[in-house]
N, C-alpha and C positions, 0 to 999 in steps of 0.2 A: 337774631339770628335768621337766618332764610328760612322760607316756609317751604312745603314740597314742592307748591308750585312754581317757586323761585328758582329752586333746584334743578328742577326737570325741564324749565326751560330753554331752549336753544338760546345759541351765543347771538349777541347783540347783531353780529356783523351778517349772519344767515338770516335772520329773523328780516333786518332789512334788505337782503338780496328776492326772497320769499315775497316781501310784499311790493318790490317794485315788479318783479315777475307777475303777479296778480294785477297789478292796474292796466297792464297792459292787455288785458281782456275787456271788453265792453261792457259799460254795466248796462245797456240795454240787451246785448247779449245771454246775460245771466239774467236778467227779470223776463225775456222770452223762453228760455231754458225753463225755468219755475213754473212758468206759466203753462206752458204745452205740455210737459214732461213731470212736474211732480204735483202739481196742488190736483187737491184729490176732488174738487168742485167740477173742475173741469170737460174730463171726460161725461159727468153727468150731463150737464148741460148738452153736449153734445147728441147723446143719446135720447134724449126727451127732442130734440129736434129732427135727428132720423125717424123715431119713432112716429114723429106726425106727418111727416112726409112719406113715409109707408102705409100711415093712414088713410091717406090721400090718396096713395097707389089705391091701397084696396078698395077705394069707392069707383074708379074707373071701373072696375069689372063688373059694376052693376049699371044693366042698360038706362035704368032713370035717373041716376046719378053722372054718366059718361061726357054727358056734354057741357056737365058744369064744373066737372072736378078736372078734368084733362086742363085747359089753361093754369088752374090753381097749382096744379102738379108741375105745369111746365117752367111756372116764374118760381116757383121754391125749389126746383131740382137747380136753374140759374144761378141763383143767388146763392144754394150750397156747393154749387163748383167754382163760382168766385172766390168764395170764402176759403174753401178748401185750397186752390191752387195759393191764395196768399198766404195761408197757412203752411201749404209747404216748402215755401222761399223761404219764410220766416223762422220755420223749423231747421231748416240748412244750416242757416245764416245762426241760430242762437245755438246752434252745436259746436262752437267754437268756444261756447263758456268752459268746457269741460276739456281737460287736458288729453283724455283719452279719444277723445273725437275729433281730433285736429289732424290734420293732413291727410294723404289718400287713404292710408290702410284707417284712421281713426273714421273717415267720412263712410267706407264700407261697413265698419263696424257699426256706425251709427246707423245705416241703411238696413240692416242685418237685425238689429235687435231691438229697433221701434218700431219696425213694419212699416216702410218707409218704400219698401220694393212694390206693395200691395197699393201704398197711395199711389204711387206711381202708376201704376196698371189701371189703376179705378180712374184717375185724371185722365189719362191717355185714351180711355173707352168713353168717358163723358163727351171729350172735345170731338171724336168721331161720331157719337149719336147728334148730337147738337152740329156738326157741319153736313151729317146726312139729312138732320130734320130742314135745315136753313137751304140745302143745294136742291130740296124737293125731290127726290128720286122716286121709282116706279114703289108705289106702297110703302113710301117712306115714314108716313105720322103712324101705320100702326106697325111698326117695326119701333119705331121712336119709343112708344108705348111700352111693349116688350121689353125692350132694352133696359129703360128705366126701372123697371118692375125687377127686372135681374140685378141691375147694379145696386138698387136699393137693399138687396138681402146681403152682397158682398160686403159692404159700407161698413156694416158694425164690426167687421173681422180688426181691422184698424186698431178697434177703441181696446183690445186685447193690450195693448202694449201697456195698461196700466193695471190691469191684474195678471196678466202673466201667466193666463190659466191654461193656453193650448201646451204653452213650454213644460208646463207642470203635470197635465196629462201625458204627453211625449215622454218626460225623461222616467215617469210611474212605468211606463209600458215599456222602455228599453230598461227597466233593472229589473223587471220580474216578467221580462219575454218568454223566457224559458219554461213557466209555469204557465203563462195564458196561452201558449202555442200547443204545451201540451193538453191544457182543454180541449182548445178550440179542434185537435186531433182526435182526441177521444170522442168528441160530438161526430164528427165525420165519419170515424169509424161504426159509431153505432148508428149512425142515422143509413147508411147506405145499406147494407144487409137487413137492417128493418125494413128498407122500404121494399127491397126486391122481395122478401118473404110478404109482403101485404099485398105486393100485386100478382103473386103467384096465388095466394089464397082467394083474392076477390076479386080476381078478373073475368072472372065467368059469371059473379053475382049479377043480378039483374033489380034494382030496386026504381020504382016509380017510370019504369020504362026506358030506362037509361044503365047505364055502366061506369061507375066513379072513380074504377081504378082501372081502364080502357087500356094507358099505356103506362109503362116505367117513370115516364113525366109525371101522370096525375100523381101516382102515389109517391114519389118524392116531395111533392107539392104536399100532399099530408101531410107528410112526414115531417118536413118541416114545421108547419102548422102546431104539432103537435109535441111535436119537443120546446118549442118555443110557448106551450099553454096558450096560444091565441085563440084556435078554434072557432074557424070562421061559419061553421055549419053547412057548407054547400056539398061536404064530402065526409060520409060517416062508414067505416065497416060493419058488416052485416053478419060477419060470419062468428064464432065463438073464438076462434084460433086468434083472428082479426081483432076481435078487441081483447083479448089477453096481450097480444103484442101494441097494442095501441096504449092499456093502460100502463103496461112495464115501460113503454117509451117515453110516456108523460112523465112518471116517476122519475126516470133517471135524469131527463130531461131538467127537470126542477132543478137539479143537484147540480148538473154539473153547467147550465147555465148562470145560477147564482156563486159559482166558484169565481168569476173575471170582478165580478160588482165587489167580492168580499176581499180579494188584493187589490186592488184599486183602491179602496175604502182604507185599506190597513196602509197601503202609499202615501195615500194623502194626511193619514194620521203621523206617520214616522215623520216625514216632512216636517209638517208642522212643530210635532215637540225638536227636532232639530234646529228649526228657526228659533225656536224659546232658548234653547240650550244655547245657540249663539248669541241672541241679545242679552241673556243675564252673563256669559261671559267676556265679551268686548271690554268693560270697562274694567276690571281686575287684570284684564291681558293687556290693555294698555299701559295701565299703571305700570305691571310689571316689565313689559318692553322698555318703558321711559327711566324708569329706574335702572334696567340695566344698561340701558346707551349710556346715562349719568354717569354709572360707572366705571364701564370704559372710559369715559373723558376724562376721568380724576386717576388714573391708573398712573397715568406718564408723573406725574407728583412723587411717587412710590419711592425713587433713587433719591429724592432730593432731603438734605439734615437742614437747610438753612432756617434758622431762627424768624425768617423773612416768610417761610412759608411754611409755619406751623399752621397757620388758616385754614391753606390750602390743604393738608395731612390731614387736618379734623374734616375738613368737607368731606374726603375721602370715606371715611370711617364713618361717616354718616351716611353716605349715600350705599354704603357696603350694608348695612344694617336696613335701612330703608329698602333694598333689593331682597334683603333677605325677607321681610314681614309682605310686600307686595307678592312674594313669590308663596308665600304661606297661605297668603289670601286667597292669591287664584287655584291654588291645589284645592283649598276648600271648597271654593266652587266649584269644581272640575271634577274632585271625589267625591267630595260630601264628609270630608276630616273633621271632625271638629270635637275632639278630646281633650283631655286635659292638661296633657304635658303641651299640645301646642297652644293651648288658652295660656299656661304658664309662661312658655317661652317669650310669646307676643309680648307680657306684663315686663319680662325681664328687660326688653328691646325698648320698649317706651321709659325705662327707667333708663337705660344708659342714651337715650337721645336726651334724657332732662339733663343729666349731668355733663354731656356733650354740649349745650346750648350754655348751660354756665359757665363752661372753660372757651368756649369761642366767645364768650361778653368778657371775659378777663383779657384774650389776644386783643378784643379790640380797643380796651381802656388803655393797654400797654402798647397799641399801637399807635395810639393818639397822644401819649403823655412820654414815647419814647423808652421806656422805662424797661426792665428783665421782668420776668414772669416766670414764675415757680406752680409749674400746675402738680 
């Protein structure tokens, strides 16, 4: 009797067709795609290289290290630029290893999902900077160093294609946008009248021969610092009413500003739980889908009554029972169903499968000896 893996495998013709289709894809493209897009250690290597280049760029801000660090920074950035250019070309070629990234529409999807648009902008910017420095325009050296420092910061953004943190935060913000907008709007409504009242109360109060709340802008600056609980200490109220308003503002600001952090953390937790749920349901769902597909394949033998097709009808019954069993397994993983009735049904299905195995063995012996079989 065929085991479950043999029952649910596609036909030989479809398997050969899929095999010929996958052989058309270059092995080199598949290797490069796994290297650049799937291996976990590759982004860490790039991260350490970019961090070292950033450290050398920071040394150029010190006067005592400027002369020694600028040539090192130049050769490091030139090497990284050449490597990133070669990697950019190889990544475009390696995208052909996946069916969804082939063609013009697939390439556009690959550029969007894997941050190649940012890579293209960075490569173009680096090329302009090196050309600018080579042509030696007016003050080109100083502009070249400043440009390298700025592009070093943007170079860490494409590494997010492995972590997907930016799309994750954008998804959470989009999911809870109404609550976040309501929180920000409440802070805005609280800040404006409080700042105006503080300006009315404190504008004529003089401390250390100066007016802290001379204009409404100074009052807004103090209100924002107080709501965010920063407190630079450059401005403070002197009157009793001003201090009461400031204390109330700080207490309410702590509550309002912590709401977005709680909302985002709850969103991250829910997304992680959903991911674990999908991972847990993937195998039972795949087995149930394959069982249902195999059952539909054997339904065409339902109307056949010949003795030569008794084996096919037996397979049809087996496929039906296996489909029912995998459906119960999927429901158990999805809804947590685990009662005595369900366990008893699964035991009966296993007994029926054992008897059908014996029947199929008899059918195989009868077909080999060309003898009638009594079931």
